[in-house]
N, C-alpha and C positions, 0 to 999 in steps of 0.2 A: 512550322506550315502558317501562313499568315491567311486569315480569313476577311473577305472582302462583301460588300453588299452592294447588289446592284438594286438601282431604284425603280419604282413602277412609274409611269409615264401618265396614267390617267387623270391625276390631279396635282398639277404643279406646285400650287400654293402650298400643299400638304407636305412637300419634300423638305422645306424648313425643319418641321418637326422629326422626320425621318433622319435628315442630317445631325441634328443636335444630339438624338437618343444615340445616334451610332458613334458619334464623336465621344461621348461618356462612355461607352462601352467597350468590348474587347475587339472591334474591327478596324483593320487596316486602311480601308479604301473605300469610298463612294463611287459606284459606277453608274453611267447612263448611257442609253443606247441613242443612236442618231438615224432619223428620216427625214426626209423633206416633204412628200404627200402622204402625209399622215397626221394626227392629234396627238403630237408630242412635242415637248418643249425642245428648245433649240439646246443641245447639250453644252456648248461653251458660256452662253448666256446663262444658264441655269448653274452650271458647275461654278460659275463666279459668283454667282448669290450665296451659292452654298458653302464655297470656301471663305466668305465672310462673315458667315454665321458658324463656322466652326474654329477650332483651334489647332487640330493636331493630323486629323485624319487626311489622308491623300483623296484628291478628286481625280477622277478616269473617264475619259472618253470610250464607250463600248460598241461599236467602233466609230470613229469619226468618219464619214465617206468623204475621203479627201477629194477625189475628182469633181466632186458637186461644188468645190469652192475655190475662189480665186487664190492664188497662191501668196501672192504678196500681203492681202488682207490677214490671210490664215496665219502668217508668220507674225505679223504685228498682234492680232489678238491672241495667239499662243503665248508669245513671249509676255503680254502684259499680263495676262492671268499667271503665269509662273512667276513673274516678279513679285504681283502683289499678293499672291498665296503663299509666299514665303518657300517657293519650289515644290510645293505640294501637289502640282499636276503631274501626271501620267497622261501620255498622249497614245490611245489605243486607235488605230487607222486601219482602213480597209477600203477596197473599190467600191463595195455595194453591187447589188445585182438587179435592182428595181428599173426596169424600162421608164415609169412616170416620175421618178426621184429624178433622173436624168434629163428627161425632157424638158420638165420645170427649170431646172438649172440652166438649160440650153447647153448642154454637152453630150457628146456622142458616147452610148454605153459601150459601142464595141471597141473603143480605142482607150477605155477607161484604164486598163493596165499599164498602156503605154504612159499615160497622163501622169499616173501616179508614181510611176518610176522617176520622171522627171520632175515631179514637184518634191519628192523626197529629197533629190540631191540637191534642189533650189533651196528648200527649206533649210537644210543643213547648213549650206553655204550662205544663206541670210543671217542665221541666228549665231554664225561664227564672224559676223560683221564685215561680210564681203558686200559690196555693192549690189543692187539689183542687175545692173547692166553697163554697158560702156558708157551710155550718158545718162545714168541715173545712180544715185548714191544708196548708201546702207540703208537699212529700214531697222530702225528701233522703236520699242527698247531692246537693249540687249536681254536675253533670259539670263535666268540665275547663274545656271550652268553652261560654259561655253560649249556651244554646239548643240543647245537646247534641251528640253525636258526629256526624259525618258520616252522612248518610243517602243511600243508593243505593235505588232502587226498580226493582223487577224487574217483568217482564210484556211481554205483546205487545199487548194491546188499547188502543183509545184511551183507555179511562179510566184504566188503568194509567199510560199514557204522561204522562196530564194530572196526574196527581198528583205527578209529579217536580217540574214548575214550580212547583205550590203550595206543597209541604211538602218537597222532597227537595234533594239537593245533586247528584244524578247518576242514571244510568241503569246498571243491572247488567244485561246482555243474555246470555241463553243461545241465541240465535237463530244459525243458521250464517251464514258471511260472506255467502252470496249473498242473504239477506234484510236483512242489517244496515245497509247503506247507508240504505234508506228509513227505517228505525226511528231511526237517528241522526239524520238529516235532520228527522223528527217532532218527535223531543226537542229539538232545538236551536231549531227554529221556535217552538214552543210557550214554551220559556223566556224567547225575546225577546218573544213576545206578551206574556206576563204581566209584562214589566218587568223580568226579572232580570238582573244585572250579570254581566258576564263570559259563561263559558261552563259547562254543565254538565258535570260529569265522567262520562266514558264508560267502562265498564269491560265488556270481552267475555270470554267463556267459550268455551274448546273442551275436549273431553275427549280424554284422552292414556293412552296405555300404552307406555312404552318400557322395553325389556329382551326377555329371552329369551321364547320362545313361551308357556311356561307364565304368564309375568305377563300376556301379551296374553290368553289364553285366559280367565284368570281375571278380567280388565277386562270382558271381553266378556260373560261370564255374569253379572258384577255389574250391567252396563248393563242386560241383557235383563230381571233380576228387578227392578229398581228401575222399569223403565217398563213394565212386564208391563200394568199397569193403561190404558195408552193404546190398546193393542190394535194398537199399531204400534212395538212395542220393535225389532224389526227394522232400522227406518229409523234409530233412534239408533245401536245397534250398527254399522251400516254407516258411519256418521261419525266413528268412534274414530280417531284420529290415532295410528299406530304406528310410524312413523319419524322420525329426527331432521330430514330433508328434508322431509317433509310437514310437521311440528309447525313448523318456520322459515318454511314457507311460508305458513301459515296466520297466524302472527303477523306475518308483513309485509304482509298483505292487510288484516287490521284497523288496523295503522298508517296504511296508504294511506287507509282511511276515517275517520281521526282518532281511533281509540281513544288512552285515555290509560295504559290498561293491558290486559294480557290475562291470565285465570287459567287455568292448565293444570290441569284437574281430573283428578286420578287415581282409577280405581275398584278397580285392583290394590293388593295390600297390600304388595308388596316394597318397603322404605324404600331399596332401591339405586335406585330410580328418583329420588329427589331428588338424587342426586349425577348420575346420566346427563342428567338434565334441567336441572341447573345448568350443565354444561358447553355447553348450546346457549342458554341465558339470559343467560349471562355477557357 
């Protein structure tokens, strides 16, 4: 079981400290969420900086909202980061559901699923060296791996899960453990129905805050603010894991369901959490 670290968004310059501490510890991956109309760092830019400041740890978007982006430019940005990080980029992708993000990007919310399907097919084609179109050549640089970096697809609905078998390499799940077994089984079944070899990679996510009470309080406030749009932020706050025993138990439960990796997602900004979480992840 691999353990990754989801990074907080409130203090972007501090993420260099987080990344260097994580790179020196037992963590497999650094993850960063994506929003447009929110006070968060742009993930591809931020992860490029963090990849340059680290040596071995993977960097992962959780999840990059694909429909908000121009496909050709996204293909170039991703391939550049993939090459310059030595293949350490993992691309977590999703459609997003916030109307304000789509409004600001100038794209339709109601067609986001169809747009993402088209983008995934086009991205794979571009990363394989195909021309952009009949009157337009290929877009370089080529990624390190033919066909592009590993793609994890997030979501809960059947259409999102079906994308994994068609274009992805695995599933990035933010669902609580009590919902996850059925989701994991659905992803694996679709994978085999599409004739994909092997098994999809399964990455789970849990929200954590480990430290003194101010750290926990800050994380709860950040979670509440981030999920305010849902009208049910209290539910997300109530699911925050705040003790080492609770975090270990959640990781064990996901391991029992066959997850390959669990991302410990931090909303509090204290970098001391990296060291405290390393003690239970090692």
